[in-house]
Residue, then its C-alpha position, 0 to 999 in steps of 0.5 A: x392459425x394466426x389471423x390478423x385478428x389475433x395479432x391485433x388482439x396481441x397489439x391491444x394487450x401490449x398497448x393496455x399493458x404498457x399504459x398500465x405499466x407506465x402509469x404505475x411507474x409514473x412515466x409516459x410514452x417516449x421515443x422507445x415506445x414510439x419505435x416499438x409501435x412503429x415496428x408493428x407496421x406490416x409494411x414500410x416504404x423504401x426510397x429507391x435511388x432518391x427517385x421513387x418509393x416502394x412499399x415492402x415488408x417491414x423486417x422490424x415487424x418480425x425482429x422487434x415487433x413480434x418478440x415485443x408483443x409476445x414477451x409480456x414484460x410489464x412492471x405489474x408482473x413482478x414479484x409474486x405476480x410473475x406467475x400471471x406472466x407465464x399464464x400469458x405465455x399461452x397466448x404467445x405459444x399460440x401466435x408463434x405456432x400460427x406464424x410457424x404454420x403460415x411460414x411452412x405453408x408459404x415455403x411449401x407453396x413456393x417450392x412446389x411451384x418450381 
């Protein structure tokens, strides 16, 4: 089952991988990287008619954040080290199936109440 600890661990792997990748490439964090980490927030506040704000689920977490966490697209995995990227996909498979199992449980509980 995917828990917050697993997602946090994957985010830590993403951060360490990006720091190493950018360090090897001679660049540092920019607005693109900031937007990636911004998409990892679980919720976001939305303004309603300019009157008040409500917290709601961040859709970018599922469309941008999770795929970026699971891709392991780092510069040091190029060339003959590409094999290690595929080994890291084992973690991705576990996270994806954990999320799928969680979603199936939520949908099942939702439909059983009706």
